[in-house]
C-alpha positions in Angstrom: -155.0 -84.5 58.9 -154.0 -83.9 62.4 -154.1 -80.7 64.3 -151.6 -79.5 66.9 -152.0 -77.3 69.3 -148.5 -76.3 70.4 -148.1 -74.1 73.2 -145.9 -73.0 76.0 -145.9 -70.0 78.7 -143.8 -67.2 77.4 -139.8 -67.2 76.9 -140.4 -71.1 76.8 -139.1 -71.6 73.4 -142.3 -71.9 71.8 -141.5 -70.3 68.4 -138.0 -71.8 67.7 -140.0 -75.4 67.9 -142.6 -74.2 65.5 -139.8 -73.1 63.1 -138.5 -76.5 63.8 -141.7 -78.0 62.8 -142.2 -76.1 59.8 -138.7 -77.7 58.6 -140.0 -81.2 59.5 -143.1 -80.5 56.6 -145.4 -79.4 59.3 -148.2 -77.0 58.3 -147.8 -74.2 60.8 -150.3 -71.3 61.9 -148.7 -68.5 64.3 -151.3 -67.3 66.3 -149.0 -64.3 67.1 -148.8 -63.2 63.7 -152.4 -63.4 63.7 -153.1 -61.6 65.6 -150.9 -58.6 64.8 -152.9 -59.3 61.2 -156.0 -58.4 63.3 -155.4 -55.3 64.4 -154.1 -53.5 61.5 -155.1 -50.0 60.9 -158.7 -50.1 59.8 -160.0 -53.3 61.4 -162.7 -54.2 64.2 -160.6 -55.4 66.3 -158.1 -52.4 66.5 -161.4 -49.7 66.6 -163.0 -51.8 69.0 -159.5 -51.7 71.3 -159.6 -47.7 70.8 -162.8 -47.2 71.8 -161.7 -49.1 74.9 -158.4 -47.2 75.9 -158.4 -44.4 73.8 -155.6 -42.8 71.3 -152.6 -43.6 73.9 -152.6 -47.2 72.9 -151.9 -45.7 69.1 -149.0 -44.8 67.3 -148.2 -41.8 65.4 -149.1 -43.6 62.4 -152.5 -44.7 63.2 -150.9 -48.3 64.3 -151.3 -50.5 68.1 -149.0 -49.5 70.2 -148.2 -52.9 71.3 -145.8 -51.6 74.2 -148.4 -49.2 75.7 -151.1 -51.9 75.5 -148.9 -54.3 77.4 -148.1 -52.0 79.6 -152.1 -51.5 80.6 -153.2 -55.3 80.1 -150.7 -57.1 81.8 -150.8 -54.7 84.8 -154.8 -55.7 85.4 -156.9 -58.7 84.9 -160.1 -56.9 83.5 -158.1 -55.2 80.8 -156.3 -58.4 80.0 -159.7 -60.4 79.4 -161.3 -57.3 77.6 -158.5 -57.1 75.1 -158.9 -61.1 74.9 -162.0 -60.7 74.4 -161.9 -58.6 71.4 -158.7 -60.1 70.0 -159.5 -64.0 70.7 -162.5 -64.3 68.3 -161.0 -62.8 65.4 -157.8 -65.1 65.4 -160.2 -68.3 66.1 -161.7 -66.8 62.9 -158.6 -66.5 60.9 -157.3 -69.8 62.3 -160.3 -71.7 61.1 -160.3 -70.7 57.7 -156.4 -71.1 57.6 -157.1 -74.4 59.2 -160.2 -75.6 56.6 -157.8 -74.3 53.9 -155.0 -76.9 54.9 -157.3 -79.8 55.5 -158.5 -79.5 51.8 -155.0 -79.2 50.6 -154.6 -82.5 52.2 -152.0 -81.5 54.3 -151.0 -84.0 57.1 -149.8 -82.5 59.9 -151.3 -79.0 61.0 -149.8 -77.2 64.1 -151.6 -74.5 65.1 -149.2 -72.3 67.9 -151.6 -70.5 70.4 -149.9 -69.1 73.0 -153.0 -69.3 75.7 -154.5 -72.3 74.2 -155.5 -73.4 77.6 -156.4 -69.7 79.2 -158.4 -69.2 76.1 -160.3 -72.5 76.6 -159.0 -73.9 72.9 -157.5 -77.0 73.8 -160.7 -79.1 72.9 -159.9 -77.4 69.3 -157.6 -79.4 68.6 -156.4 -83.1 68.0 -153.2 -83.0 70.4 -151.7 -80.7 72.4 -147.7 -80.1 72.3 -146.2 -78.1 75.3 -143.4 -76.1 75.0 -141.8 -76.0 78.7 -138.7 -74.6 80.4 -137.9 -73.6 84.2 -139.6 -70.6 85.5 -136.1 -69.1 86.2 -134.7 -69.8 82.9 -137.8 -67.6 81.4 -137.6 -65.2 83.7 -133.9 -64.7 82.7 -134.4 -64.9 78.9 -137.3 -62.2 78.9 -135.1 -59.6 80.5 -132.0 -60.3 78.3 -134.0 -61.2 75.1 -136.7 -58.8 75.2 -135.3 -55.9 77.9 -137.8 -56.3 80.4 -137.3 -55.5 83.8 -137.8 -58.0 86.7 -141.0 -56.9 87.5 -142.5 -56.7 84.0 -140.6 -60.2 83.1 -142.6 -61.7 86.3 -145.5 -59.9 85.6 -145.9 -61.6 82.1 -145.0 -64.8 83.8 -147.9 -64.3 86.3 -150.2 -63.5 83.7 -150.7 -67.1 82.4 -151.7 -70.4 83.8 -148.8 -72.5 85.7 -146.8 -75.0 83.6 -147.2 -77.8 85.5 -150.8 -77.4 85.2 -150.7 -77.8 81.3 -148.1 -80.2 81.4 -150.8 -82.6 83.2 -152.9 -82.3 80.5 -150.3 -81.9 77.4 -149.9 -85.3 75.4 -146.7 -84.5 74.4 -144.1 -82.1 76.4 -141.1 -80.9 75.3 -138.6 -79.9 77.5 -136.5 -76.7 76.7 -133.5 -76.1 79.1 -130.6 -77.4 76.9 -128.8 -76.5 74.0 -130.6 -75.6 70.3 -128.8 -79.3 69.0 -130.7 -80.8 72.3 -134.2 -79.0 71.3 -133.8 -80.1 67.9 -133.7 -83.7 68.9 -136.4 -83.6 71.5 -138.8 -81.6 68.8 -137.8 -84.4 66.5 -138.5 -87.5 68.6 -142.0 -85.8 69.0 -142.1 -85.0 65.4 -141.7 -88.7 64.7 -144.5 -89.5 67.5 -146.8 -87.0 66.1 -146.3 -88.3 62.3 -147.1 -92.2 63.5 -150.3 -90.5 65.7 -153.9 -91.4 64.4 -156.9 -88.9 65.0 -160.4 -90.7 66.0 
């Protein structure tokens, strides 16, 4: 089994690439989905979040108000790090269990979709890193058009991640996503062919 760390800065198109890889036969483990799972009502992570930031980060039904929490943590690096310290260990525990299950099943290519792969120090946990990248101006536009963010909000989210150029220098494979969906699919298929031939260890 080869374990691929799929990463990319916000609005690079990483989620679309993950869907395409799943269509090609990869087992995809989505960190965003796990991050939502570990902060459900009744979880230790949600209790820790409320203990730190109070009930202002909850919706009326007791679920996490992600927008309220996002506005706090993207405005302050210390708050963002505190949130990461709460959520990341829980996500890693769930991801490790899913990777172990995939290995036991004999899955050949497992893709762990991890937005903050480098920031969280997880690059050493995977066999290869696949980075999805797009020009910053295009990512800014996507955030504003698709997520309804203001330009200052979008720039704040982009600035919270490490520079894409730094990540490109360290990734094993890079997919550029500045064109059409058809072009992206062709790039993903090329990467898949290379990954399928890759031998770890």
